[in-house]
C-alpha positions, -999 to 999 in steps of 0.1 A, spaced: -171 -178 -417 -181 -145 -409 -199 -120 -428 -168 -96 -435 -145 -129 -440 -169 -135 -465 -169 -101 -481 -133 -108 -482 -136 -140 -503 -157 -129 -526 -139 -96 -535 -107 -119 -537 -86 -86 -541 -110 -66 -560 -117 -29 -557 -146 -14 -544 -160 20 -559 -181 43 -540 -205 61 -564 -233 83 -555 -267 70 -565 -269 97 -592 -243 79 -609 -261 42 -609 -291 54 -618 -313 69 -644 -337 97 -650 -374 90 -647 -404 107 -662 -437 124 -649 -470 119 -664 -484 144 -686 -523 140 -676 -534 161 -705 -521 136 -729 -536 101 -711 -574 90 -707 -567 57 -685 -571 54 -651 -538 50 -625 -531 31 -594 -516 63 -575 -492 51 -548 -491 77 -521 -470 78 -492 -496 57 -472 -493 31 -497 -460 16 -487 -457 -6 -454 -431 8 -432 -427 -28 -415 -432 -53 -448 -421 -29 -477 -444 -31 -498 -474 -19 -515 -508 -26 -497 -532 -4 -510 -537 22 -542 -565 41 -554 -574 48 -588 -572 81 -603 -575 96 -637 -571 134 -655 -599 144 -635 -591 136 -597 -557 131 -597 -540 149 -572 -513 174 -577 -486 150 -562 -496 124 -580 -464 126 -609 -441 100 -609 -447 72 -636 -426 40 -621 -417 10 -638 -408 -26 -627 -378 -30 -605 -376 9 -598 -369 12 -560 -392 43 -544 -377 60 -510 -404 84 -491 -383 116 -489 -411 130 -466 -402 117 -427 -376 99 -443 -362 82 -410 -396 61 -413 -378 41 -438 -406 36 -460 -391 20 -492 -401 -5 -519 -390 -21 -551 -418 -20 -578 -431 -52 -589 -445 -64 -621 -478 -55 -610 -474 -16 -603 -453 -12 -632 -464 17 -654 -485 34 -624 -480 66 -607 -465 75 -577 -465 105 -551 -434 133 -556 -433 124 -520 -412 94 -535 -376 98 -549 -375 70 -578 -345 51 -581 -343 33 -615 -312 15 -617 -284 10 -647 -290 -24 -648 -254 -28 -663 -239 -18 -633 -259 -23 -606 -291 -45 -594 -325 -29 -583 -323 -49 -554 -285 -39 -543 -298 -2 -545 -331 -13 -523 -307 -34 -495 -282 -5 -498 -311 22 -484 -323 -4 -462 -289 0 -443 -284 15 -410 -259 39 -426 -283 50 -449 -307 56 -420 -280 81 -405 -275 98 -433 -310 112 -441 -316 118 -409 -290 137 -404 -298 162 -435 -337 162 -436 -352 195 -423 -384 205 -410 -402 201 -376 -436 186 -381 -427 172 -415 -393 162 -420 -382 158 -452 -352 156 -476 -348 162 -513 -339 138 -540 -307 152 -546 -297 146 -513 -312 110 -514 -291 104 -547 -258 119 -529 -254 92 -510 -228 66 -520 -233 30 -522 -202 4 -530 -196 -7 -563 -175 -39 -562 -154 -47 -592 -163 -16 -608 -140 -26 -636 -157 -57 -650 -191 -50 -644 -201 -91 -649 -183 -102 -620 -195 -67 -601 -233 -80 -611 -221 -116 -601 -210 -103 -563 -239 -82 -557 -263 -111 -570 -247 -135 -542 -255 -108 -518 -282 -98 -522 -294 -138 -524 -282 -140 -485 -300 -109 -473 -336 -117 -493 -329 -149 -474 -321 -132 -442 -352 -110 -447 -377 -136 -454 -364 -157 -426 -367 -128 -402 -403 -123 -420 -416 -154 -413 -403 -158 -378 -419 -123 -370 -453 -140 -382 -448 -169 -363 -444 -148 -331 -471 -122 -337 -497 -155 -348 -484 -174 -308 -491 -138 -293 -524 -135 -304 -533 -168 -295 -526 -169 -263 -543 -136 -253 -572 -148 -273 -569 -181 -247 -568 -158 -217 -601 -137 -230 -616 -171 -234 -609 -185 -199 -617 -148 -182 -648 -151 -202 -658 -184 -185 -649 -175 -153 -672 -143 -151 -699 -159 -166 -725 -164 -135 -757 -177 -155 -754 -210 -142 -734 -200 -106 -757 -189 -73 -751 -154 -75 -762 -118 -61 -758 -88 -81 -751 -55 -54 -744 -18 -63 -709 -13 -61 -717 14 -35 -732 -17 -10 -700 -32 -12 -677 -7 -5 -666 18 24 -668 45 0 -660 55 -36 -650 86 -38 -622 112 -57 -590 117 -47 -579 152 -36 -540 155 -43 -534 181 -67 -498 184 -60 -472 177 -90 -437 170 -75 -407 150 -89 -393 151 -51 -408 133 -20 -412 102 4 -446 89 -11 -459 85 -47 -491 101 -59 -507 80 -80 -532 90 -108 -551 81 -141 -524 50 -152 -502 52 -121 -475 70 -99 -477 105 -113 -454 124 -89 -441 123 -54 -457 139 -22 -442 144 14 -474 131 30 -498 99 26 -531 100 29 -538 66 28 -522 29 34 -532 -3 23 -543 -14 -11 -573 1 -28 -589 3 -64 -580 31 -86 -602 42 -113 -593 72 -139 -621 95 -136 -617 122 -163 -592 125 -197 -583 100 -222 -577 71 -195 -611 74 -180 -622 42 -168 -588 26 -165 -584 -1 -136 -554 1 -113 -544 -10 -78 -529 13 -58 -506 -6 -22 -486 12 7 -485 40 18 -494 71 -9 -519 100 -21 -541 98 -50 -551 128 -75 -580 143 -77 -583 129 -115 -591 97 -99 -615 76 -77 -606 53 -48 -630 26 -46 -622 10 -8 -636 -22 -7 -653 -36 24 -638 -67 39 -666 -91 30 -653 -90 -3 -625 -98 -23 -604 -67 -36 -588 -83 -64 -622 -102 -74 -640 -65 -76 -607 -52 -98 -611 -81 -124 -648 -76 -127 -641 -39 -129 -615 -46 -156 -636 -66 -176 -669 -38 -174 -650 -16 -194 -657 15 -176 -651 37 -200 -683 32 -215 -699 55 -183 -681 81 -194 -699 117 -202 -686 141 -228 -668 147 -257 -638 164 -258 -631 155 -216 -646 121 -209 -657 122 -174 -666 94 -151 -681 99 -116 -682 85 -82 -721 89 -82 -723 66 -115 -700 38 -101 -715 36 -72 -747 23 -89 -731 -6 -107 -745 -35 -105 -716 -64 -91 -721 -103 -93 -714 -119 -57 -712 -150 -55 -728 -174 -30 -738 -146 -17 -755 -161 14 -724 -176 28 -700 -151 35 -672 -180 40 -681 -198 7 -684 -164 -9 -652 -150 -1 -638 -185 -10 -652 -184 -49 -640 -151 -56 -603 -157 -42 -605 -188 -64 -616 -170 -94 -591 -139 -90 -561 -164 -80 -570 -180 -114 -571 -146 -134 -541 -135 -116 -520 -163 -131 -539 -160 -165 -529 -124 -163 -492 -131 -151 -491 -154 -176 -504 -129 -207 -477 -102 -196 -451 -124 -197 -458 -133 -229 -470 -98 -240 -435 -88 -231 -413 -121 -241 -422 -122 -275 -422 -84 -286 -389 -91 -269 -379 -119 -289 -390 -102 -323 -374 -69 -316 -341 -91 -308 -347 -113 -342 -352 -84 -361 -319 -64 -346 -301 -95 -352 -310 -93 -391 -301 -57 -388 -267 -64 -381 -257 -91 -404 -272 -67 -433 -250 -40 -422 -221 -67 -419 -229 -74 -458 -228 -42 -473 -194 -35 -446 -172 -28 -475 -138 -6 -473 -136 26 -478 -111 49 -490 -89 73 -471 -109 103 -461 -146 92 -470 -168 91 -439 -169 55 -421 
């Protein structure tokens, strides 16, 4: 049975009335600091997790140190919704632990008239895609978009069987139970997939560190400058969206050019700015920007091996300066690089290639997992959103926006 068929059967011909939140919620009160001596836990705008919809941390306040925004008293089963940056959907249900505490004026407090509507019914209604679109269309302000409590409370939610509160609450309870189950399953699956991703990354890091530990290997440490034909900055300063050849910069291809200055594989290191120390490989016919260092490896050494060594070394630590970190080619040339079995060119290349090939396979596997698992998490969350919205898709009267 589809969600819509289930709703039809559940309603059994009963009417649905759409009421503004203002009509199904009660007024709330603010704290009078001059009349209290106790301390309160303060629920500010960062206290509620966007991901889990739970309060994760609070601060202790009293009349002496309370921020000016610490005003709204909350009770158990209140729903609070952040009216600053409302599209983030920062909201939660106040449980017993936080009953009687103080929330920021940056929250709209929705206190259900429990004879008409369940608190969790309100919670699920404001979690809907329809409500998110509603607040996004009505928020104002650029840097810190916001929406008023009045606009939040003007949003209409469906009340099944309004003429029979008992039946209405029973229908709400049935749907809330289903939506709570969806929420729990989605959260559990997301947690499992996230744990799997973390475990695979740790496994990769362990084997990578093991392969690059040369304590028990015949190894000679050579300067980067001695194993390269040159280590120098690129020169291309042009920025164009068109051209036959790519221009590589700090993070990859950043522009196009009509002519190329380099051909074949080379290691590139971002030398300036926030990405200083980022290592990647360029291939084909291309040019290189002036904020990137070219590391041209001699034929006696494996380029892929050196790439993984440099990646492991965290080159950002060699950047100088605060506001605009800078790595120089002179500094890079001094780096000490481990060369296994350096006395035998054939054996050394074979060992470098073996290590690089293993690390490349690990890297490919990890990248695949890093792309696959988040994608799976996203799909499960979209599935949840679809069914949640479907369970709240009640018929609307003519003239009311769909």
